[in-house]
N, CA, C and O atoms as a Maestro MAE file, in Angstrom:
{
 s_m_m2io_version
 :::
 2.0.0
}

f_m_ct {
 s_m_title
 :::
 protein
 m_atom[276] {
  # First column is atom index #
  i_m_mmod_type
  r_m_x_coord
  r_m_y_coord
  r_m_z_coord
  i_m_residue_number
  s_m_chain_name
  s_m_pdb_residue_name
  s_m_pdb_atom_name
  i_m_atomic_number
  :::
  1 25 -5.553 -15.913 17.396 1 A "MET " " N  " 7
  2 3 -5.689 -15.819 15.946 1 A "MET " " CA " 6
  3 2 -6.170 -14.425 15.574 1 A "MET " " C  " 6
  4 15 -7.069 -13.876 16.211 1 A "MET " " O  " 8
  5 25 -5.579 -13.873 14.565 2 A "ALA " " N  " 7
  6 3 -5.935 -12.533 14.107 2 A "ALA " " CA " 6
  7 2 -7.338 -12.537 13.522 2 A "ALA " " C  " 6
  8 15 -7.770 -13.506 12.897 2 A "ALA " " O  " 8
  9 25 -8.034 -11.436 13.739 3 A "LYS " " N  " 7
  10 3 -9.343 -11.293 13.127 3 A "LYS " " CA " 6
  11 2 -9.152 -11.135 11.630 3 A "LYS " " C  " 6
  12 15 -8.165 -10.554 11.178 3 A "LYS " " O  " 8
  13 25 -10.097 -11.653 10.871 4 A "LYS " " N  " 7
  14 3 -9.977 -11.663 9.415 4 A "LYS " " CA " 6
  15 2 -9.812 -10.250 8.850 4 A "LYS " " C  " 6
  16 15 -9.053 -10.050 7.901 4 A "LYS " " O  " 8
  17 25 -10.521 -9.262 9.427 5 A "PHE " " N  " 7
  18 3 -10.403 -7.907 8.883 5 A "PHE " " CA " 6
  19 2 -9.007 -7.339 9.100 5 A "PHE " " C  " 6
  20 15 -8.545 -6.533 8.292 5 A "PHE " " O  " 8
  21 25 -8.326 -7.737 10.167 6 A "ASN " " N  " 7
  22 3 -6.945 -7.305 10.372 6 A "ASN " " CA " 6
  23 2 -6.008 -7.983 9.376 6 A "ASN " " C  " 6
  24 15 -5.081 -7.359 8.858 6 A "ASN " " O  " 8
  25 25 -6.254 -9.248 9.116 7 A "GLU " " N  " 7
  26 3 -5.446 -9.963 8.133 7 A "GLU " " CA " 6
  27 2 -5.608 -9.329 6.752 7 A "GLU " " C  " 6
  28 15 -4.642 -9.221 5.997 7 A "GLU " " O  " 8
  29 25 -6.826 -8.913 6.429 8 A "ASN " " N  " 7
  30 3 -7.068 -8.279 5.134 8 A "ASN " " CA " 6
  31 2 -6.340 -6.947 5.017 8 A "ASN " " C  " 6
  32 15 -5.834 -6.610 3.946 8 A "ASN " " O  " 8
  33 25 -6.282 -6.190 6.104 9 A "ILE " " N  " 7
  34 3 -5.532 -4.928 6.094 9 A "ILE " " CA " 6
  35 2 -4.062 -5.204 5.798 9 A "ILE " " C  " 6
  36 15 -3.447 -4.514 4.985 9 A "ILE " " O  " 8
  37 25 -3.506 -6.204 6.453 10 A "LEU " " N  " 7
  38 3 -2.097 -6.540 6.229 10 A "LEU " " CA " 6
  39 2 -1.842 -7.020 4.801 10 A "LEU " " C  " 6
  40 15 -0.823 -6.674 4.203 10 A "LEU " " O  " 8
  41 25 -2.760 -7.810 4.255 11 A "LYS " " N  " 7
  42 3 -2.621 -8.274 2.871 11 A "LYS " " CA " 6
  43 2 -2.667 -7.083 1.906 11 A "LYS " " C  " 6
  44 15 -1.865 -6.999 0.976 11 A "LYS " " O  " 8
  45 25 -3.604 -6.173 2.135 12 A "ALA " " N  " 7
  46 3 -3.725 -4.998 1.274 12 A "ALA " " CA " 6
  47 2 -2.488 -4.113 1.393 12 A "ALA " " C  " 6
  48 15 -2.019 -3.565 0.395 12 A "ALA " " O  " 8
  49 25 -1.958 -3.969 2.603 13 A "LEU " " N  " 7
  50 3 -0.757 -3.174 2.822 13 A "LEU " " CA " 6
  51 2 0.428 -3.776 2.071 13 A "LEU " " C  " 6
  52 15 1.182 -3.056 1.417 13 A "LEU " " O  " 8
  53 25 0.588 -5.072 2.162 14 A "GLU " " N  " 7
  54 3 1.693 -5.737 1.463 14 A "GLU " " CA " 6
  55 2 1.541 -5.581 -0.048 14 A "GLU " " C  " 6
  56 15 2.522 -5.324 -0.746 14 A "GLU " " O  " 8
  57 25 0.321 -5.735 -0.554 15 A "ALA " " N  " 7
  58 3 0.082 -5.600 -1.993 15 A "ALA " " CA " 6
  59 2 0.368 -4.170 -2.466 15 A "ALA " " C  " 6
  60 15 0.955 -3.975 -3.531 15 A "ALA " " O  " 8
  61 25 -0.041 -3.179 -1.683 16 A "ALA " " N  " 7
  62 3 0.204 -1.780 -2.046 16 A "ALA " " CA " 6
  63 2 1.701 -1.478 -2.047 16 A "ALA " " C  " 6
  64 15 2.194 -0.766 -2.923 16 A "ALA " " O  " 8
  65 25 2.416 -2.017 -1.071 17 A "LYS " " N  " 7
  66 3 3.875 -1.824 -1.031 17 A "LYS " " CA " 6
  67 2 4.549 -2.478 -2.236 17 A "LYS " " C  " 6
  68 15 5.465 -1.909 -2.830 17 A "LYS " " O  " 8
  69 25 4.089 -3.671 -2.587 18 A "GLU " " N  " 7
  70 3 4.658 -4.365 -3.743 18 A "GLU " " CA " 6
  71 2 4.374 -3.570 -5.024 18 A "GLU " " C  " 6
  72 15 5.264 -3.391 -5.855 18 A "GLU " " O  " 8
  73 25 3.143 -3.100 -5.178 19 A "ALA " " N  " 7
  74 3 2.780 -2.325 -6.363 19 A "ALA " " CA " 6
  75 2 3.601 -1.044 -6.451 19 A "ALA " " C  " 6
  76 15 4.038 -0.658 -7.535 19 A "ALA " " O  " 8
  77 25 3.809 -0.387 -5.316 20 A "ALA " " N  " 7
  78 3 4.623 0.840 -5.303 20 A "ALA " " CA " 6
  79 2 6.042 0.536 -5.766 20 A "ALA " " C  " 6
  80 15 6.623 1.304 -6.533 20 A "ALA " " O  " 8
  81 25 6.595 -0.565 -5.311 21 A "GLY " " N  " 7
  82 3 7.942 -0.960 -5.720 21 A "GLY " " CA " 6
  83 2 8.034 -1.251 -7.207 21 A "GLY " " C  " 6
  84 15 9.002 -0.874 -7.867 21 A "GLY " " O  " 8
  85 25 7.017 -1.926 -7.728 22 A "ILE " " N  " 7
  86 3 6.988 -2.221 -9.163 22 A "ILE " " CA " 6
  87 2 6.914 -0.926 -9.963 22 A "ILE " " C  " 6
  88 15 7.627 -0.765 -10.953 22 A "ILE " " O  " 8
  89 25 6.063 -0.015 -9.543 23 A "CYS " " N  " 7
  90 3 5.917 1.262 -10.258 23 A "CYS " " CA " 6
  91 2 7.197 2.087 -10.196 23 A "CYS " " C  " 6
  92 15 7.562 2.747 -11.169 23 A "CYS " " O  " 8
  93 25 7.869 2.050 -9.065 24 A "LYS " " N  " 7
  94 3 9.121 2.788 -8.926 24 A "LYS " " CA " 6
  95 2 10.151 2.275 -9.933 24 A "LYS " " C  " 6
  96 15 10.827 3.063 -10.594 24 A "LYS " " O  " 8
  97 25 10.264 0.958 -10.044 25 A "GLN " " N  " 7
  98 3 11.193 0.376 -11.012 25 A "GLN " " CA " 6
  99 2 10.719 0.637 -12.434 25 A "GLN " " C  " 6
  100 15 11.533 0.899 -13.319 25 A "GLN " " O  " 8
  101 25 9.422 0.568 -12.661 26 A "ALA " " N  " 7
  102 3 8.878 0.790 -14.001 26 A "ALA " " CA " 6
  103 2 9.145 2.212 -14.485 26 A "ALA " " C  " 6
  104 15 9.343 2.433 -15.679 26 A "ALA " " O  " 8
  105 25 9.153 3.180 -13.563 27 A "MET " " N  " 7
  106 3 9.475 4.559 -13.947 27 A "MET " " CA " 6
  107 2 10.908 4.643 -14.471 27 A "MET " " C  " 6
  108 15 11.191 5.405 -15.396 27 A "MET " " O  " 8
  109 25 11.796 3.873 -13.887 28 A "ILE " " N  " 7
  110 3 13.195 3.851 -14.321 28 A "ILE " " CA " 6
  111 2 13.307 3.162 -15.681 28 A "ILE " " C  " 6
  112 15 14.042 3.616 -16.557 28 A "ILE " " O  " 8
  113 25 12.579 2.074 -15.844 29 A "ASP " " N  " 7
  114 3 12.669 1.263 -17.053 29 A "ASP " " CA " 6
  115 2 11.858 1.806 -18.235 29 A "ASP " " C  " 6
  116 15 12.079 1.401 -19.376 29 A "ASP " " O  " 8
  117 25 10.926 2.717 -17.966 30 A "ALA " " N  " 7
  118 3 10.022 3.205 -19.026 30 A "ALA " " CA " 6
  119 2 10.807 3.825 -20.177 30 A "ALA " " C  " 6
  120 15 11.873 4.409 -19.985 30 A "ALA " " O  " 8
  121 25 10.251 3.683 -21.374 31 A "ASN " " N  " 7
  122 3 10.954 4.203 -22.545 31 A "ASN " " CA " 6
  123 2 10.373 5.516 -23.076 31 A "ASN " " C  " 6
  124 15 10.838 6.029 -24.094 31 A "ASN " " O  " 8
  125 25 9.360 6.064 -22.394 32 A "ASP " " N  " 7
  126 3 8.852 7.373 -22.804 32 A "ASP " " CA " 6
  127 2 8.174 8.076 -21.623 32 A "ASP " " C  " 6
  128 15 7.891 7.465 -20.592 32 A "ASP " " O  " 8
  129 25 7.929 9.345 -21.800 33 A "GLU " " N  " 7
  130 3 7.383 10.165 -20.710 33 A "GLU " " CA " 6
  131 2 5.952 9.791 -20.345 33 A "GLU " " C  " 6
  132 15 5.577 9.894 -19.177 33 A "GLU " " O  " 8
  133 25 5.142 9.360 -21.307 34 A "SER " " N  " 7
  134 3 3.754 9.010 -20.978 34 A "SER " " CA " 6
  135 2 3.709 7.799 -20.055 34 A "SER " " C  " 6
  136 15 2.880 7.735 -19.147 34 A "SER " " O  " 8
  137 25 4.598 6.843 -20.286 35 A "CYS " " N  " 7
  138 3 4.668 5.683 -19.386 35 A "CYS " " CA " 6
  139 2 5.149 6.111 -17.998 35 A "CYS " " C  " 6
  140 15 4.595 5.683 -16.985 35 A "CYS " " O  " 8
  141 25 6.164 6.941 -17.959 36 A "ARG " " N  " 7
  142 3 6.667 7.423 -16.666 36 A "ARG " " CA " 6
  143 2 5.567 8.167 -15.901 36 A "ARG " " C  " 6
  144 15 5.416 8.000 -14.691 36 A "ARG " " O  " 8
  145 25 4.808 8.984 -16.623 37 A "ALA " " N  " 7
  146 3 3.727 9.739 -15.981 37 A "ALA " " CA " 6
  147 2 2.659 8.800 -15.421 37 A "ALA " " C  " 6
  148 15 2.147 9.021 -14.324 37 A "ALA " " O  " 8
  149 25 2.327 7.761 -16.171 38 A "MET " " N  " 7
  150 3 1.339 6.796 -15.716 38 A "MET " " CA " 6
  151 2 1.819 6.086 -14.457 38 A "MET " " C  " 6
  152 15 1.090 6.001 -13.468 38 A "MET " " O  " 8
  153 25 3.058 5.572 -14.496 39 A "TYR " " N  " 7
  154 3 3.600 4.864 -13.331 39 A "TYR " " CA " 6
  155 2 3.759 5.792 -12.139 39 A "TYR " " C  " 6
  156 15 3.574 5.372 -10.996 39 A "TYR " " O  " 8
  157 25 4.096 7.032 -12.390 40 A "SER " " N  " 7
  158 3 4.219 8.010 -11.310 40 A "SER " " CA " 6
  159 2 2.874 8.231 -10.625 40 A "SER " " C  " 6
  160 15 2.798 8.290 -9.397 40 A "SER " " O  " 8
  161 25 1.817 8.352 -11.423 41 A "ALA " " N  " 7
  162 3 0.478 8.543 -10.859 41 A "ALA " " CA " 6
  163 2 0.050 7.325 -10.043 41 A "ALA " " C  " 6
  164 15 -0.511 7.462 -8.956 41 A "ALA " " O  " 8
  165 25 0.317 6.145 -10.573 42 A "ILE " " N  " 7
  166 3 -0.031 4.916 -9.850 42 A "ILE " " CA " 6
  167 2 0.777 4.819 -8.558 42 A "ILE " " C  " 6
  168 15 0.246 4.440 -7.514 42 A "ILE " " O  " 8
  169 25 2.062 5.162 -8.632 43 A "TYR " " N  " 7
  170 3 2.925 5.139 -7.452 43 A "TYR " " CA " 6
  171 2 2.370 6.068 -6.359 43 A "TYR " " C  " 6
  172 15 2.320 5.696 -5.187 43 A "TYR " " O  " 8
  173 25 1.960 7.266 -6.754 44 A "LYS " " N  " 7
  174 3 1.399 8.216 -5.786 44 A "LYS " " CA " 6
  175 2 0.126 7.667 -5.152 44 A "LYS " " C  " 6
  176 15 -0.096 7.839 -3.954 44 A "LYS " " O  " 8
  177 25 -0.708 7.007 -5.950 45 A "ASP " " N  " 7
  178 3 -1.908 6.382 -5.406 45 A "ASP " " CA " 6
  179 2 -1.545 5.284 -4.413 45 A "ASP " " C  " 6
  180 15 -2.165 5.168 -3.356 45 A "ASP " " O  " 8
  181 25 -0.552 4.486 -4.749 46 A "CYS " " N  " 7
  182 3 -0.111 3.421 -3.841 46 A "CYS " " CA " 6
  183 2 0.361 4.005 -2.517 46 A "CYS " " C  " 6
  184 15 0.047 3.471 -1.453 46 A "CYS " " O  " 8
  185 25 1.114 5.097 -2.580 47 A "GLU " " N  " 7
  186 3 1.592 5.740 -1.356 47 A "GLU " " CA " 6
  187 2 0.417 6.221 -0.503 47 A "GLU " " C  " 6
  188 15 0.460 6.113 0.722 47 A "GLU " " O  " 8
  189 25 -0.627 6.748 -1.137 48 A "LYS " " N  " 7
  190 3 -1.826 7.170 -0.402 48 A "LYS " " CA " 6
  191 2 -2.500 5.976 0.254 48 A "LYS " " C  " 6
  192 15 -2.925 6.043 1.407 48 A "LYS " " O  " 8
  193 25 -2.593 4.881 -0.495 49 A "HIS " " N  " 7
  194 3 -3.223 3.682 0.054 49 A "HIS " " CA " 6
  195 2 -2.426 3.124 1.226 49 A "HIS " " C  " 6
  196 15 -3.002 2.687 2.222 49 A "HIS " " O  " 8
  197 25 -1.113 3.138 1.109 50 A "ILE " " N  " 7
  198 3 -0.256 2.674 2.205 50 A "ILE " " CA " 6
  199 2 -0.505 3.513 3.451 50 A "ILE " " C  " 6
  200 15 -0.646 2.974 4.549 50 A "ILE " " O  " 8
  201 25 -0.560 4.818 3.285 51 A "ALA " " N  " 7
  202 3 -0.816 5.707 4.429 51 A "ALA " " CA " 6
  203 2 -2.192 5.442 5.036 51 A "ALA " " C  " 6
  204 15 -2.341 5.417 6.258 51 A "ALA " " O  " 8
  205 25 -3.188 5.245 4.188 52 A "MET " " N  " 7
  206 3 -4.541 4.949 4.683 52 A "MET " " CA " 6
  207 2 -4.559 3.652 5.483 52 A "MET " " C  " 6
  208 15 -5.154 3.587 6.559 52 A "MET " " O  " 8
  209 25 -3.915 2.635 4.962 53 A "LEU " " N  " 7
  210 3 -3.888 1.343 5.638 53 A "LEU " " CA " 6
  211 2 -3.145 1.417 6.968 53 A "LEU " " C  " 6
  212 15 -3.579 0.828 7.958 53 A "LEU " " O  " 8
  213 25 -2.032 2.136 6.991 54 A "LYS " " N  " 7
  214 3 -1.299 2.308 8.251 54 A "LYS " " CA " 6
  215 2 -2.148 3.069 9.263 54 A "LYS " " C  " 6
  216 15 -2.118 2.771 10.457 54 A "LYS " " O  " 8
  217 25 -2.895 4.044 8.786 55 A "GLY " " N  " 7
  218 3 -3.791 4.784 9.672 55 A "GLY " " CA " 6
  219 2 -4.882 3.890 10.243 55 A "GLY " " C  " 6
  220 15 -5.254 4.013 11.410 55 A "GLY " " O  " 8
  221 25 -5.383 3.003 9.420 56 A "GLU " " N  " 7
  222 3 -6.420 2.080 9.881 56 A "GLU " " CA " 6
  223 2 -5.858 1.117 10.927 56 A "GLU " " C  " 6
  224 15 -6.547 0.777 11.888 56 A "GLU " " O  " 8
  225 25 -4.623 0.681 10.748 57 A "ILE " " N  " 7
  226 3 -3.985 -0.181 11.741 57 A "ILE " " CA " 6
  227 2 -3.890 0.558 13.078 57 A "ILE " " C  " 6
  228 15 -4.215 0.001 14.126 57 A "ILE " " O  " 8
  229 25 -3.445 1.807 13.033 58 A "GLU " " N  " 7
  230 3 -3.334 2.591 14.271 58 A "GLU " " CA " 6
  231 2 -4.692 2.781 14.929 58 A "GLU " " C  " 6
  232 15 -4.802 2.716 16.153 58 A "GLU " " O  " 8
  233 25 -5.728 3.015 14.128 59 A "LEU " " N  " 7
  234 3 -7.080 3.155 14.672 59 A "LEU " " CA " 6
  235 2 -7.532 1.867 15.347 59 A "LEU " " C  " 6
  236 15 -8.110 1.901 16.433 59 A "LEU " " O  " 8
  237 25 -7.272 0.740 14.707 60 A "HIS " " N  " 7
  238 3 -7.640 -0.553 15.296 60 A "HIS " " CA " 6
  239 2 -6.894 -0.784 16.605 60 A "HIS " " C  " 6
  240 15 -7.456 -1.332 17.553 60 A "HIS " " O  " 8
  241 25 -5.637 -0.371 16.660 61 A "LYS " " N  " 7
  242 3 -4.878 -0.519 17.899 61 A "LYS " " CA " 6
  243 2 -5.497 0.319 19.008 61 A "LYS " " C  " 6
  244 15 -5.646 -0.152 20.135 61 A "LYS " " O  " 8
  245 25 -5.860 1.563 18.693 62 A "LYS " " N  " 7
  246 3 -6.481 2.436 19.695 62 A "LYS " " CA " 6
  247 2 -7.825 1.885 20.163 62 A "LYS " " C  " 6
  248 15 -8.199 2.040 21.325 62 A "LYS " " O  " 8
  249 25 -8.538 1.246 19.256 63 A "GLN " " N  " 7
  250 3 -9.843 0.669 19.579 63 A "GLN " " CA " 6
  251 2 -9.716 -0.734 20.182 63 A "GLN " " C  " 6
  252 15 -10.717 -1.390 20.469 63 A "GLN " " O  " 8
  253 25 -8.496 -1.171 20.364 64 A "GLN " " N  " 7
  254 3 -8.179 -2.500 20.905 64 A "GLN " " CA " 6
  255 2 -8.804 -3.614 20.075 64 A "GLN " " C  " 6
  256 15 -9.258 -4.626 20.610 64 A "GLN " " O  " 8
  257 25 -8.821 -3.412 18.765 65 A "LYS " " N  " 7
  258 3 -9.312 -4.430 17.832 65 A "LYS " " CA " 6
  259 2 -8.169 -5.072 17.063 65 A "LYS " " C  " 6
  260 15 -8.393 -5.938 16.217 65 A "LYS " " O  " 8
  261 25 -6.937 -4.645 17.356 66 A "TRP " " N  " 7
  262 3 -5.774 -5.169 16.633 66 A "TRP " " CA " 6
  263 2 -5.151 -6.272 17.444 66 A "TRP " " C  " 6
  264 15 -4.695 -6.042 18.564 66 A "TRP " " O  " 8
  265 25 -5.124 -7.467 16.897 67 A "ASP " " N  " 7
  266 3 -4.566 -8.605 17.627 67 A "ASP " " CA " 6
  267 2 -3.483 -9.316 16.834 67 A "ASP " " C  " 6
  268 15 -3.180 -10.483 17.085 67 A "ASP " " O  " 8
  269 25 -2.905 -8.611 15.882 68 A "VAL " " N  " 7
  270 3 -1.838 -9.173 15.060 68 A "VAL " " CA " 6
  271 2 -0.505 -8.808 15.683 68 A "VAL " " C  " 6
  272 15 -0.303 -7.658 16.075 68 A "VAL " " O  " 8
  273 25 0.381 -9.735 15.780 69 A "LYS " " N  " 7
  274 3 1.687 -9.485 16.388 69 A "LYS " " CA " 6
  275 2 2.649 -8.947 15.365 69 A "LYS " " C  " 6
  276 15 3.805 -8.674 15.689 69 A "LYS " " O  " 8
  :::
 }
 m_bond[275] {
  # First column is bond index #
  i_m_from
  i_m_to
  i_m_order
  :::
  1 1 2 1
  2 2 3 1
  3 3 4 2
  4 3 5 1
  5 5 6 1
  6 6 7 1
  7 7 8 2
  8 7 9 1
  9 9 10 1
  10 10 11 1
  11 11 12 2
  12 11 13 1
  13 13 14 1
  14 14 15 1
  15 15 16 2
  16 15 17 1
  17 17 18 1
  18 18 19 1
  19 19 20 2
  20 19 21 1
  21 21 22 1
  22 22 23 1
  23 23 24 2
  24 23 25 1
  25 25 26 1
  26 26 27 1
  27 27 28 2
  28 27 29 1
  29 29 30 1
  30 30 31 1
  31 31 32 2
  32 31 33 1
  33 33 34 1
  34 34 35 1
  35 35 36 2
  36 35 37 1
  37 37 38 1
  38 38 39 1
  39 39 40 2
  40 39 41 1
  41 41 42 1
  42 42 43 1
  43 43 44 2
  44 43 45 1
  45 45 46 1
  46 46 47 1
  47 47 48 2
  48 47 49 1
  49 49 50 1
  50 50 51 1
  51 51 52 2
  52 51 53 1
  53 53 54 1
  54 54 55 1
  55 55 56 2
  56 55 57 1
  57 57 58 1
  58 58 59 1
  59 59 60 2
  60 59 61 1
  61 61 62 1
  62 62 63 1
  63 63 64 2
  64 63 65 1
  65 65 66 1
  66 66 67 1
  67 67 68 2
  68 67 69 1
  69 69 70 1
  70 70 71 1
  71 71 72 2
  72 71 73 1
  73 73 74 1
  74 74 75 1
  75 75 76 2
  76 75 77 1
  77 77 78 1
  78 78 79 1
  79 79 80 2
  80 79 81 1
  81 81 82 1
  82 82 83 1
  83 83 84 2
  84 83 85 1
  85 85 86 1
  86 86 87 1
  87 87 88 2
  88 87 89 1
  89 89 90 1
  90 90 91 1
  91 91 92 2
  92 91 93 1
  93 93 94 1
  94 94 95 1
  95 95 96 2
  96 95 97 1
  97 97 98 1
  98 98 99 1
  99 99 100 2
  100 99 101 1
  101 101 102 1
  102 102 103 1
  103 103 104 2
  104 103 105 1
  105 105 106 1
  106 106 107 1
  107 107 108 2
  108 107 109 1
  109 109 110 1
  110 110 111 1
  111 111 112 2
  112 111 113 1
  113 113 114 1
  114 114 115 1
  115 115 116 2
  116 115 117 1
  117 117 118 1
  118 118 119 1
  119 119 120 2
  120 119 121 1
  121 121 122 1
  122 122 123 1
  123 123 124 2
  124 123 125 1
  125 125 126 1
  126 126 127 1
  127 127 128 2
  128 127 129 1
  129 129 130 1
  130 130 131 1
  131 131 132 2
  132 131 133 1
  133 133 134 1
  134 134 135 1
  135 135 136 2
  136 135 137 1
  137 137 138 1
  138 138 139 1
  139 139 140 2
  140 139 141 1
  141 141 142 1
  142 142 143 1
  143 143 144 2
  144 143 145 1
  145 145 146 1
  146 146 147 1
  147 147 148 2
  148 147 149 1
  149 149 150 1
  150 150 151 1
  151 151 152 2
  152 151 153 1
  153 153 154 1
  154 154 155 1
  155 155 156 2
  156 155 157 1
  157 157 158 1
  158 158 159 1
  159 159 160 2
  160 159 161 1
  161 161 162 1
  162 162 163 1
  163 163 164 2
  164 163 165 1
  165 165 166 1
  166 166 167 1
  167 167 168 2
  168 167 169 1
  169 169 170 1
  170 170 171 1
  171 171 172 2
  172 171 173 1
  173 173 174 1
  174 174 175 1
  175 175 176 2
  176 175 177 1
  177 177 178 1
  178 178 179 1
  179 179 180 2
  180 179 181 1
  181 181 182 1
  182 182 183 1
  183 183 184 2
  184 183 185 1
  185 185 186 1
  186 186 187 1
  187 187 188 2
  188 187 189 1
  189 189 190 1
  190 190 191 1
  191 191 192 2
  192 191 193 1
  193 193 194 1
  194 194 195 1
  195 195 196 2
  196 195 197 1
  197 197 198 1
  198 198 199 1
  199 199 200 2
  200 199 201 1
  201 201 202 1
  202 202 203 1
  203 203 204 2
  204 203 205 1
  205 205 206 1
  206 206 207 1
  207 207 208 2
  208 207 209 1
  209 209 210 1
  210 210 211 1
  211 211 212 2
  212 211 213 1
  213 213 214 1
  214 214 215 1
  215 215 216 2
  216 215 217 1
  217 217 218 1
  218 218 219 1
  219 219 220 2
  220 219 221 1
  221 221 222 1
  222 222 223 1
  223 223 224 2
  224 223 225 1
  225 225 226 1
  226 226 227 1
  227 227 228 2
  228 227 229 1
  229 229 230 1
  230 230 231 1
  231 231 232 2
  232 231 233 1
  233 233 234 1
  234 234 235 1
  235 235 236 2
  236 235 237 1
  237 237 238 1
  238 238 239 1
  239 239 240 2
  240 239 241 1
  241 241 242 1
  242 242 243 1
  243 243 244 2
  244 243 245 1
  245 245 246 1
  246 246 247 1
  247 247 248 2
  248 247 249 1
  249 249 250 1
  250 250 251 1
  251 251 252 2
  252 251 253 1
  253 253 254 1
  254 254 255 1
  255 255 256 2
  256 255 257 1
  257 257 258 1
  258 258 259 1
  259 259 260 2
  260 259 261 1
  261 261 262 1
  262 262 263 1
  263 263 264 2
  264 263 265 1
  265 265 266 1
  266 266 267 1
  267 267 268 2
  268 267 269 1
  269 269 270 1
  270 270 271 1
  271 271 272 2
  272 271 273 1
  273 273 274 1
  274 274 275 1
  275 275 276 2
  :::
 }
}
């Protein structure tokens, strides 16, 4: 069974990916530049969070704390 902290990393990663996808579509659908700018900023933050979470997964693997298949 996966450790709870690993499960939380995966949940956060999935949520960040979903949010990035929503923002990407919202930039296309937006009806003005201020909305596009807002979604673009949020999208960039999501990409940073995704990278951070992936880095944490790699760290857990190196520390042999990752038990998720």
